[in-house]
N, C-alpha and C positions, 0 to 999 in steps of 0.2 A: 504494500500500500504506500502511496506517495507520502513523502514527509510533510507536505503542506496540506494533507487531508484533514478534515475536521474530525476524523475518526482514528486518531493515533492509538487509542487505548486497545484496540483489538489485536495489535501486534505486540503488545507488552505482556500478554498473559503467560507466555512461555518463559519469561525471564524472571530471575530471582536475585535478591540482594540480601544475603543471610547475615553477614557480620561486618564488623568494621574493616575498612580497607587497611592494607599494610602501610607502614610509614612511607611517606612520599620521598624521603631523602635516601632510600636504599637503592643502590645501583643494580645489584643482582636480584633475581627472583628465585624462588625455590618451589619444588613440587611438593606433593602431600607427604613424601617420604623424607623430606628435609634435605634432599640433594640440591646443590647449587647449580643454577643454569646461567652460564655466562653469555653475555651478548657480544658477539663478534662484530665490532664496528666496521670491519672491511666487508663482511658478507651481509650486513644488515641493509639490504636494498629496499625493504618495505618502508623504512624510516625516511627514505629519500622522496617518497611520494608526497604530493601536495596535501595540505591539511584537509581539504574538503573530501579527498579520496579516503584518507585515514578515518575521518569522521563517519563516512558511509560504511566502512568496514566495521567500526565499533558499534554502529547503530543496530547491527544484527546480533550483538552479543548481550549477555545479561549485564545488568548494572554492576553487579559484584565484580565480574571479570573486566568490565570497562574501567572501573576505578583502579583495579590492580595494574593496568597498563601504565599508570603514572610512575611506577618504580622501574620501568625498563631502562630508561635513559632520560637525559635532559630534554631530548627532542620530544619525548612522549609525555612529559610532565603535565602539560596543559591541554593536550589533545582531547582527553576524555571530557574536559569541561565544556566542550562544544557539542556533545551529542544531543540530539533533539528530544530524547525521551529518557526519563528516569522511572524505575519501578522498584518499589520497596515492599518486601513480603516478610511479615513476621510469623507466618504460618509454617513453622518448622518443627522437627522432632525435638522436643525439649530434652530428650535423653542423650542426644548426640552432640548438641552444641548449644551455646547460649543464644537466646533470641536477640535479634537486632534491636538495639536500644533506640528510644526516641531521639537521644542526643546524637547518635550516629546519623540518623536520617537528617536531622537539622544541619549537621556538619557538612554532609555531602551537598545538600541543596544550597547552602551558603557558598560553597566553593565553586559551584557551577557558574559559568560565565553569564548565564541568563538567556532570555529569549527561547524558552523551552516550548516545544510543540505540545508535549504532554507529560504528565506525571501521575503515576498510580501508586497508592499507598494502601496496603492490606495490613490491618493491625488487629491485635487482640483488644477486646473491650477493657480488660483490667490493666492494660499497659499504657494507657494514655489518660490524660485529663483534657477537658475542653480547651484549656489554655494552650496546651501543646498542639492540639489539632488546629486551633486558630492561628498559632504561630506559623505552622506549615502553610496554611492557606494564604496568609498575608505575605510570607516569603515568596510563594509561588506566583501570586498575582501582582503584588506591588513591586517586587524587586526583580523577579525572573520573567515577568511578562508571559506567563504560561497560558497557552490557548485552551488546553483540555486538562481537566482534573478528575480523577476517579478516587473516591474514598470508600473503602470497604471495611466494615466492622464485623468481626467474627467472634464467635464463642461468647456472645452476650447471654446472660441468664434470664433476660426478660423482666428483671425486677429493678429497672432503673439504670443498668449499666449501658443500655443502648441510647440513652438520652443524649441528644445533640443540641447544645445551647451555644449559639454563636452570636457575635455582635451584629447589629443591623447593617444591611448593605454590604456584607462581607463578600458576596458573590457578584457584586455589581461592577467589577473592574471592566473597562471597555474592551480589553484584549481577550478576556475569558469568554470563549464561545461554546464550550462543551463541558457539561458537568454530569458525572455519574455519582449517585449516592446509594450505598447498599447497607441495609439492616441498621437503621437508626429510628429512634423515636423523636418526632418533631412536635414540640409543644406550641410553637408559634411559627409564623412565616417571615419573621423580621429579617433573617439572614438573606432573604430573596428580595428585599425592598429595592425597587428601581433597577431591576435586572433587564434593562433594555438590550443588553449585550448578548445574552444567551441565545444561541441558535438551536442547541440540542440539549435536552434535559431528560435523563433517565433516572427514575426513582424506583428502586427495587427493594421489596420487603421493607417498606417504610411504614411505620405506624404513626398515624396522625388523624385527628378528626377531619371530617369532610370539609369543614369550613377552612381548616388550615390548607388543605390541598387547593381549595378554590382560590385562596389568597395568593398562594405560590404561583398558580397558573396565571392569574390576573396580573401579577407583578412581572411576568415574562412575556410581554406582548410580541416580541420579535421571534419567538420560537418557530422553527420549521419542523422539528422532530420532537415529539413528546411521548415518552414511554412511562406508563404507570403499571409496573409489573408486580403482581402479588402485593399490592398495597392493602393496608388494613386499617380499620377504625372500629370504635366501640359502638357509637350511635348510628344505627342504620336508618333512622328516620331523618334523612337529610337528602339533599340533592347535589350530586357532583356536577359542577358546571364547567364545561370546557368551551370557552368562547375565544376564538383566535382567528384573525383574518390572514395569518401567514403560514399556518400549519400545512405541511405537505404530507406528513406521516403522523398517525396517532395510533397508539396501542394502549388498551386498557384491560387489565385483568385484576379482579378485586373480589371481595366477599360481599355479603349482603349490603344492599343499598336501596333506598326507596325510590330514587330517581336519578337518571343520568341525562344531562342535556349537552348536546354537541352542536356547536355552530362554527363551521369552518368552511368558508367559501372556496378555498384553494386546496382542500384536502384531496389527495390522490390515492393514498394508501391508508386503509383503516382496518384494524383487527380488534376483536373484543372477546373476552372470556370472563363471565361472571359466575362465581360459585354461589349456589343457593340464592339466585335472584328471586326475591319474594313474588308470589303471585299477586297480580294487580299493580306491580311496580310500573313506573313510567320510563320509557326510553324514547327520547326524541333526538333525531339527528337531522341537521340541515347542512348538507354537503352536496351541492349540485353536480360536482365532478364525478361523484360515485354513481355513474349511470346505471350500473348493473343492479337489477332488482328482481329477484325471482321469488319474492315472498318476504314474510317477516324475518328479521334477523334473529337467528338462534343465539341467544346470549350465553347459553351453556355449551354450545357446540364448538366454540373457538374457530371462527371463520375470519378470513381476510378478503377484503375487496381492494382491487388494485386497478386503477385506470391508467394503464400503460400508455395509452394514446396521449393523454394530457401530460404525463410525466416526461415523455420523450420530447415535448415541445419546449421544455424549460432549458435555460442556459446551463443550469447545474442540476445534476440528478441526486440531490442531497437525500431525499427520502429513499430512493432506490439503493444508493450506496450504503445507507445504514442497514436496510433490511437484508441485504445480501452479505453483510459483514458478520463476523462472529459476535459483535456487540448485540445483535438481535437474537439473543439466545432463546427467546420465547418462540422462535420460528419452528423449533422442533416439536412443539405441541400443536402445531397447526393441523386442523382436521379437514377444512375445506378452503379452497382458494378460488375466487371469482376474478377473472381478468377481462378487461375491455381492450382489444388490441386489433391493429391492422397488420395482418401477416404478410402484406405486400410491402411493408415499410421496413427497411433493413435495421434501422435503429430500434424500432419496437420489437422486432423479432429477437434481436440480441438481448434486450432487457428481459423479454419473456424467457429466453434460454437461461439467463443468469439466475432468475428467481426460481426456476424449476431445479436447476443444479444446486442452488443454495439449500434447498430442502433436502435434508439428509435422512431419508426414511421413506415410509409408504404413506402417501396422502390418501385420505378417504375419498374426497371428491374434488374434481377440477371442473369449474364452469367457465366456458369460453364464449364470450359475446364478441362476435367479429364486427369491427368497424367497417363501414362501407368505404372501400379504398377509392371510390370515385368522388367522394364528398370532400370539398374544400382542399383540393390538391394545390400545392404551391408550384411555381414555375420550376421546371426541371424535375419534378417529382415523378412524372410519368416514365421517364427513362430509368429512374431508380427502381420503380416498381417492375419495369421490364427485366432489369437485371436480377431483382429479387425472385421474380417468377422463374427465371432460368435456373437460379440456385436451387429452388424447390425441386424442379424437374430433374436436376442432376444429383439430388440427394445430399447437397452440401450444407443443409441447415440442420441444427441440432445434432452434430456428430457426437456420438458416445455420451449423450446426456444421461448422467447417473440419476435417474428419477423414475419412480414408480407410483402409480395412482390406481386405486381400485375401480373408480368409475369416472368417466369423462362425459360431460354434457356439453354439446355444441349447439348454440342458438344461432339463428339467422344464417345457417350454413347455406352456401350458394353452390349449386351443382355446376355452374359455369365458371366458378372461380378455381383455377388450378391450384392456388396456394392453400385454399381450404381443404381441397381433396388431398393435397400432398401432406399437410399436417396430420390429417386423419390416417393416411397411409403409413406415415412414419410411426405413429403411435401403435398401429397394428403390427407392423413388421418387426419393430424393435422390442416388442413385448412390454412396452411402457404401461399400457392399460391392462390390468390384471383380470377384471371381471366383466365390465360393461362399457361399451362405447355407445352413447345415446345421442342421436341426431334429430333435431327438431324438424318435423315436416308438417306439423299442424299449423293452423291459422295463416295459411298462404293460399293464393289462387290455385285452382285445380291443375293448370298446366305446369306451374312451378312445383307443385307437390309431386307430380309424376316424374319430373326431372330429378328431384331430390331422392325419390325412392329408387330411381334407376341408378343414381350415384351410390346409394347405400348398397344396392345389389352388387355393384362392382367392388365395393370395399369388402364385402363378405367373401368374395372369391380370392382375395389376396392371401398369401401365406402368412400365418399368424406366429408371432413370437411367443404367444401364450395360447395354447390350445383351448383353455377354459374360457377365452374371451367370447362374449356375445355382443353382436352389433345390432342395435335396435333403433326404431323410430319412436318418437313421442310427439 
């Protein structure tokens, strides 16, 4: 993932920083058995590389190993201080080595040269105080100009050790764009006051009353990605209000709540999963871009609606980039996906391919609503569609897509559209669809119905990647 991405945290998960770095004034380094490793200045060609190349090399290493490079030689002493990401993890085996101390984290952050793309801190609840956490946040935002921060609280006992009490406006630094919080209790929304800067906010396993969540959301009007994953509250007789005119992606999974209101005019990607949604509860969504509507939304079925057509028209695919990244960890629980897509448009086809590949498992249902490729074409788009059609015919679309779905529903399928037929053919031959491929032939004029039924008959004659597959009309 690019260093200037708004999602630097997804590439930090594999790195760890377990203990204090060795003294920076040591010239040799040693391995775990205590043997000295001498650096030969004549053969050390790596050190001759430009700083930016060395920084790129270090960016793929753990923070622990990155800091250790400062003892190799004078040339390396300050290189690590330019890496774009820092990751600190206190979750270690307590029997093997001492945990990383808060002082060590503070020391490394202080010594970094600044302008961090992202910093992730995973800590034990009993090893920090709010003042320490606030110190880290202020260091990262005010001094290091960090764009993305992820704070994860583990092993809290649920009796107050998860409580997060920070100063007002602490997350409002203009350079801070992305914020992830995991497993905290929030009593107020003061820390989010005036957060016009935030573009991406992910709150996972956060306990707060609904009114606190409402105030947090209202305080972040510039959000383009909002994820409320496994959020909890005590008083279910309340209304969760998500009103935002900039949102591109919204995910909500929660426990009992009396009412959910969503007003998001630019929303392209929406998913929801509510456990024990009380009977008679109200769910109201105003999101005109979510054109797909095959009935009432199943709040307990965990479904996603994605208008690929509108997302592809944006200058930046911020919602799409998030949902296909590892940061969208909720994607694995997805049961149904509904997409609105023009399969004659190469950009949209690639976005569709990426979202299907990102799903690592077996999807229960995929609903495809085809956009009319003849509607609102821009200049030059006809030739693009022609090229795309040729790719479908040559079988160059969706190569080796690692994706399986039990049932696919295709709406407004056109018998005369070669791309529609090619997509269905690919799903059949590759064994992508496991049980049923359903093609809509109803609610159309008689002549069009006959053409669709003829196309379905041709599809049934194709060799199947899954012999149990049934191809039907509805």
